[in-house]
Biopython code that builds the backbone (N, CA, C, O; Angstrom):
import numpy as np
from Bio.PDB.StructureBuilder import StructureBuilder

atoms = [
    (1, "MET", "N", (3.319, -17.495, -2.568)),
    (1, "MET", "CA", (2.328, -16.795, -1.971)),
    (1, "MET", "C", (0.758, -17.048, -2.260)),
    (1, "MET", "O", (-0.010, -17.188, -1.308)),
    (2, "LEU", "N", (0.398, -17.092, -3.302)),
    (2, "LEU", "CA", (-1.020, -17.470, -3.572)),
    (2, "LEU", "C", (-1.410, -18.908, -2.881)),
    (2, "LEU", "O", (-2.362, -19.107, -2.127)),
    (3, "GLU", "N", (-0.355, -19.938, -3.364)),
    (3, "GLU", "CA", (-0.249, -21.274, -2.956)),
    (3, "GLU", "C", (-0.442, -21.607, -1.420)),
    (3, "GLU", "O", (-0.876, -22.674, -0.986)),
    (4, "LEU", "N", (0.044, -20.269, -0.506)),
    (4, "LEU", "CA", (0.182, -20.769, 0.918)),
    (4, "LEU", "C", (-1.151, -19.785, 1.555)),
    (4, "LEU", "O", (-1.408, -19.724, 2.758)),
    (5, "ALA", "N", (-1.859, -19.104, 0.556)),
    (5, "ALA", "CA", (-3.053, -18.469, 1.225)),
    (5, "ALA", "C", (-4.035, -19.266, 0.739)),
    (5, "ALA", "O", (-5.152, -18.788, 0.936)),
    (6, "GLN", "N", (-4.026, -20.278, 0.192)),
    (6, "GLN", "CA", (-4.842, -21.453, -0.843)),
    (6, "GLN", "C", (-5.839, -20.676, -1.512)),
    (6, "GLN", "O", (-7.047, -20.749, -1.292)),
    (7, "LEU", "N", (-5.215, -19.847, -2.430)),
    (7, "LEU", "CA", (-5.906, -19.485, -3.777)),
    (7, "LEU", "C", (-5.165, -19.712, -4.950)),
    (7, "LEU", "O", (-4.040, -20.213, -4.970)),
    (8, "SER", "N", (-5.968, -19.244, -6.165)),
    (8, "SER", "CA", (-5.512, -19.213, -7.535)),
    (8, "SER", "C", (-5.192, -17.757, -8.298)),
    (8, "SER", "O", (-5.538, -16.651, -7.882)),
    (9, "VAL", "N", (-4.491, -18.023, -9.442)),
    (9, "VAL", "CA", (-4.773, -16.698, -9.970)),
    (9, "VAL", "C", (-6.259, -15.843, -10.412)),
    (9, "VAL", "O", (-6.553, -14.650, -10.497)),
    (10, "ASP", "N", (-6.903, -16.968, -10.609)),
    (10, "ASP", "CA", (-7.889, -16.957, -10.586)),
    (10, "ASP", "C", (-8.665, -16.203, -9.590)),
    (10, "ASP", "O", (-9.601, -15.490, -9.953)),
    (11, "ASP", "N", (-8.411, -16.293, -8.651)),
    (11, "ASP", "CA", (-8.959, -16.120, -7.239)),
    (11, "ASP", "C", (-8.696, -14.368, -6.978)),
    (11, "ASP", "O", (-9.122, -13.779, -5.985)),
    (12, "PHE", "N", (-7.999, -13.788, -7.965)),
    (12, "PHE", "CA", (-7.401, -12.533, -7.584)),
    (12, "PHE", "C", (-7.868, -11.789, -8.619)),
    (12, "PHE", "O", (-7.885, -12.280, -9.748)),
    (13, "ASN", "N", (-8.409, -10.219, -8.333)),
    (13, "ASN", "CA", (-8.598, -9.336, -9.353)),
    (13, "ASN", "C", (-8.211, -8.290, -9.359)),
    (13, "ASN", "O", (-8.772, -7.485, -10.102)),
    (14, "GLY", "N", (-6.857, -7.771, -8.364)),
    (14, "GLY", "CA", (-6.642, -6.763, -8.128)),
    (14, "GLY", "C", (-5.724, -6.302, -9.466)),
    (14, "GLY", "O", (-5.738, -6.631, -10.652)),
    (15, "TYR", "N", (-5.037, -5.508, -8.776)),
    (15, "TYR", "CA", (-3.555, -4.466, -10.115)),
    (15, "TYR", "C", (-2.248, -4.236, -9.489)),
    (15, "TYR", "O", (-2.044, -3.178, -8.894)),
    (16, "PHE", "N", (-1.292, -5.201, -9.583)),
    (16, "PHE", "CA", (-0.133, -4.421, -9.047)),
    (16, "PHE", "C", (0.418, -2.868, -9.773)),
    (16, "PHE", "O", (0.238, -2.532, -10.943)),
    (17, "SER", "N", (1.063, -2.146, -8.791)),
    (17, "SER", "CA", (1.659, -1.156, -9.627)),
    (17, "SER", "C", (3.165, -1.195, -8.761)),
    (17, "SER", "O", (3.424, -1.606, -7.630)),
    (18, "ALA", "N", (3.926, -0.646, -9.706)),
    (18, "ALA", "CA", (5.578, -0.501, -9.127)),
    (18, "ALA", "C", (6.183, 0.882, -9.129)),
    (18, "ALA", "O", (6.029, 1.360, -10.253)),
    (19, "PRO", "N", (6.928, 1.873, -8.169)),
    (19, "PRO", "CA", (7.200, 1.318, -7.129)),
    (19, "PRO", "C", (6.046, 1.036, -6.308)),
    (19, "PRO", "O", (4.972, 1.619, -6.459)),
    (20, "ALA", "N", (6.259, 0.150, -5.443)),
    (20, "ALA", "CA", (4.782, 0.323, -4.179)),
    (20, "ALA", "C", (5.107, 0.939, -2.949)),
    (20, "ALA", "O", (6.155, 0.926, -2.303)),
    (21, "GLY", "N", (4.394, 1.292, -2.815)),
    (21, "GLY", "CA", (4.291, 2.397, -1.210)),
    (21, "GLY", "C", (4.346, 3.788, -1.560)),
    (21, "GLY", "O", (4.653, 4.224, -2.670)),
    (22, "LEU", "N", (4.004, 4.513, -0.469)),
    (22, "LEU", "CA", (4.160, 6.092, -0.506)),
    (22, "LEU", "C", (5.283, 6.753, -0.076)),
    (22, "LEU", "O", (5.869, 6.144, 0.819)),
    (23, "ALA", "N", (5.813, 7.854, -0.427)),
    (23, "ALA", "CA", (6.827, 8.227, -0.389)),
    (23, "ALA", "C", (6.960, 9.183, 1.251)),
    (23, "ALA", "O", (6.820, 10.398, 1.395)),
    (24, "LEU", "N", (7.149, 8.545, 1.905)),
    (24, "LEU", "CA", (7.193, 8.659, 3.389)),
    (24, "LEU", "C", (8.653, 9.123, 4.007)),
    (24, "LEU", "O", (8.853, 9.845, 4.984)),
    (25, "GLY", "N", (9.527, 8.539, 3.208)),
    (25, "GLY", "CA", (11.034, 9.041, 3.008)),
    (25, "GLY", "C", (11.150, 7.791, 4.282)),
    (25, "GLY", "O", (10.342, 7.237, 5.028)),
    (26, "GLY", "N", (13.097, 7.696, 3.969)),
    (26, "GLY", "CA", (13.538, 6.448, 5.024)),
    (26, "GLY", "C", (13.924, 5.389, 3.872)),
    (26, "GLY", "O", (13.138, 5.145, 2.957)),
    (27, "GLU", "N", (15.021, 4.858, 3.965)),
    (27, "GLU", "CA", (15.459, 3.827, 3.224)),
    (27, "GLU", "C", (15.714, 2.330, 4.085)),
    (27, "GLU", "O", (16.140, 1.371, 3.442)),
    (28, "LEU", "N", (15.437, 2.190, 5.530)),
    (28, "LEU", "CA", (15.429, 1.166, 5.828)),
    (28, "LEU", "C", (14.084, 0.234, 5.689)),
    (28, "LEU", "O", (12.951, 0.669, 5.485)),
    (29, "PRO", "N", (14.364, -0.792, 5.805)),
    (29, "PRO", "CA", (13.371, -2.091, 5.795)),
    (29, "PRO", "C", (11.974, -1.703, 6.573)),
    (29, "PRO", "O", (10.830, -1.653, 6.122)),
    (30, "GLY", "N", (12.449, -1.455, 7.853)),
    (30, "GLY", "CA", (11.172, -1.028, 8.313)),
    (30, "GLY", "C", (10.280, 0.433, 7.559)),
    (30, "GLY", "O", (9.108, 0.350, 7.190)),
    (31, "SER", "N", (10.773, 1.181, 7.493)),
    (31, "SER", "CA", (10.629, 2.600, 6.547)),
    (31, "SER", "C", (9.975, 2.270, 5.439)),
    (31, "SER", "O", (9.001, 2.950, 5.116)),
    (32, "VAL", "N", (10.530, 0.768, 4.360)),
    (32, "VAL", "CA", (9.690, 0.582, 3.104)),
    (32, "VAL", "C", (8.440, -0.390, 3.424)),
    (32, "VAL", "O", (7.444, -0.639, 2.745)),
    (33, "ALA", "N", (8.831, -0.835, 4.656)),
    (33, "ALA", "CA", (7.132, -1.646, 4.898)),
    (33, "ALA", "C", (5.818, -0.911, 5.589)),
    (33, "ALA", "O", (4.627, -1.157, 5.403)),
    (34, "LEU", "N", (6.434, 0.063, 6.442)),
    (34, "LEU", "CA", (5.619, 1.174, 6.718)),
    (34, "LEU", "C", (4.688, 1.862, 5.325)),
    (34, "LEU", "O", (3.481, 2.052, 5.169)),
    (35, "SER", "N", (6.048, 2.144, 4.332)),
    (35, "SER", "CA", (5.434, 2.934, 3.285)),
    (35, "SER", "C", (4.028, 2.077, 2.339)),
    (35, "SER", "O", (2.959, 2.459, 1.862)),
    (36, "MET", "N", (4.898, 0.518, 2.435)),
    (36, "MET", "CA", (4.013, -0.572, 1.771)),
    (36, "MET", "C", (2.891, -0.335, 2.329)),
    (36, "MET", "O", (1.929, 0.007, 1.641)),
    (37, "LEU", "N", (2.806, -0.464, 3.605)),
    (37, "LEU", "CA", (1.521, -1.062, 4.466)),
    (37, "LEU", "C", (0.531, 0.335, 4.667)),
    (37, "LEU", "O", (-0.638, 0.190, 5.023)),
    (38, "SER", "N", (0.919, 1.252, 4.491)),
    (38, "SER", "CA", (0.579, 2.764, 4.180)),
    (38, "SER", "C", (-0.221, 2.799, 2.642)),
    (38, "SER", "O", (-1.344, 3.303, 2.675)),
    (39, "GLN", "N", (0.166, 2.407, 1.578)),
    (39, "GLN", "CA", (-0.295, 2.258, 0.990)),
    (39, "GLN", "C", (-1.329, 1.567, 0.384)),
    (39, "GLN", "O", (-2.217, 1.983, -0.359)),
    (40, "CYS", "N", (-1.002, 0.018, 0.965)),
    (40, "CYS", "CA", (-2.447, -0.575, 1.055)),
    (40, "CYS", "C", (-3.591, -0.418, 1.790)),
    (40, "CYS", "O", (-4.691, -0.836, 1.432)),
    (41, "HIS", "N", (-3.302, 0.345, 3.104)),
    (41, "HIS", "CA", (-4.395, 0.941, 3.974)),
    (41, "HIS", "C", (-5.129, 1.904, 2.914)),
    (41, "HIS", "O", (-6.337, 1.765, 2.723)),
    (42, "GLY", "N", (-4.353, 2.929, 2.194)),
    (42, "GLY", "CA", (-5.051, 3.775, 1.511)),
    (42, "GLY", "C", (-6.205, 3.292, 0.260)),
    (42, "GLY", "O", (-7.108, 3.899, -0.316)),
    (43, "VAL", "N", (-5.818, 2.281, 0.199)),
    (43, "VAL", "CA", (-6.576, 1.390, -1.231)),
    (43, "VAL", "C", (-7.498, 0.893, -0.499)),
    (43, "VAL", "O", (-8.649, 1.019, -0.918)),
    (44, "LEU", "N", (-7.304, 0.280, 0.630)),
    (44, "LEU", "CA", (-8.406, -0.515, 1.006)),
    (44, "LEU", "C", (-9.497, 0.525, 1.407)),
    (44, "LEU", "O", (-10.674, 0.168, 1.459)),
    (45, "TYR", "N", (-9.212, 1.507, 1.626)),
    (45, "TYR", "CA", (-10.067, 2.644, 2.327)),
    (45, "TYR", "C", (-10.566, 3.603, 1.557)),
    (45, "TYR", "O", (-11.242, 4.572, 1.902)),
    (46, "HIS", "N", (-10.066, 3.175, 0.104)),
    (46, "HIS", "CA", (-10.487, 4.313, -0.778)),
    (46, "HIS", "C", (-10.069, 6.157, -0.859)),
    (46, "HIS", "O", (-10.738, 7.134, -1.197)),
    (47, "SER", "N", (-8.636, 5.990, -0.366)),
    (47, "SER", "CA", (-8.141, 7.253, -0.058)),
    (47, "SER", "C", (-7.524, 8.208, -0.745)),
    (47, "SER", "O", (-6.784, 7.760, -1.622)),
    (48, "LYS", "N", (-7.556, 9.146, -0.676)),
    (48, "LYS", "CA", (-6.583, 10.145, -1.775)),
    (48, "LYS", "C", (-5.666, 10.268, -1.247)),
    (48, "LYS", "O", (-5.951, 10.004, -0.079)),
    (49, "LEU", "N", (-4.471, 10.556, -1.314)),
    (49, "LEU", "CA", (-3.049, 10.839, -0.929)),
    (49, "LEU", "C", (-3.090, 12.402, -0.626)),
    (49, "LEU", "O", (-2.993, 13.235, -1.527)),
    (50, "THR", "N", (-3.226, 12.699, 0.590)),
    (50, "THR", "CA", (-3.409, 14.250, 1.402)),
    (50, "THR", "C", (-2.411, 14.608, 2.583)),
    (50, "THR", "O", (-2.253, 13.869, 3.556)),
    (51, "SER", "N", (-2.020, 15.325, 2.475)),
    (51, "SER", "CA", (-0.926, 16.180, 3.476)),
    (51, "SER", "C", (-1.999, 16.079, 4.737)),
    (51, "SER", "O", (-3.096, 16.638, 4.703)),
    (52, "LEU", "N", (-1.572, 15.364, 5.743)),
    (52, "LEU", "CA", (-2.671, 16.101, 6.627)),
    (52, "LEU", "C", (-2.517, 17.723, 7.270)),
    (52, "LEU", "O", (-3.429, 18.488, 7.582)),
    (53, "ASP", "N", (-1.002, 17.949, 7.345)),
    (53, "ASP", "CA", (-0.747, 19.855, 7.517)),
    (53, "ASP", "C", (-1.630, 20.394, 6.777)),
    (53, "ASP", "O", (-2.122, 21.471, 7.113)),
    (54, "SER", "N", (-1.999, 19.773, 5.651)),
    (54, "SER", "CA", (-2.628, 20.731, 4.332)),
    (54, "SER", "C", (-4.317, 20.853, 4.504)),
    (54, "SER", "O", (-5.131, 21.547, 3.895)),
    (55, "VAL", "N", (-4.448, 20.050, 5.401)),
    (55, "VAL", "CA", (-5.932, 19.689, 5.843)),
    (55, "VAL", "C", (-6.772, 20.636, 6.900)),
    (55, "VAL", "O", (-6.818, 20.199, 8.050)),
    (56, "MET", "N", (-7.212, 21.457, 6.726)),
    (56, "MET", "CA", (-8.396, 22.657, 7.264)),
    (56, "MET", "C", (-9.364, 21.740, 8.539)),
    (56, "MET", "O", (-10.360, 21.104, 8.194)),
    (57, "LEU", "N", (-9.041, 21.775, 9.575)),
    (57, "LEU", "CA", (-10.083, 20.798, 10.596)),
    (57, "LEU", "C", (-11.001, 21.523, 11.235)),
    (57, "LEU", "O", (-11.806, 20.976, 11.989)),
]
sb = StructureBuilder()
sb.init_structure("model")
sb.init_model(0)
sb.init_chain("A")
sb.init_seg("    ")
for serial, (resi, resn, name, xyz) in enumerate(atoms, 1):
    if name == "N":
        sb.init_residue(resn, " ", resi, " ")
    sb.init_atom(name, np.array(xyz, "f"), 0.0, 1.0, " ", f" {name:<3s}", serial, name[0])
structure = sb.get_structure()
């Protein structure tokens, strides 16, 4: 994957964690992909895992 992106291991300064994704429910591939992308989005924006129904607006 790094080769396709024209990167090397030295260009990467992140970390890996497993299992990946947020516990959104569902087991189909689309649900797993949504879960993983949701976690990526949260990491990029330094968010905390918070349920929206518990947040006072």
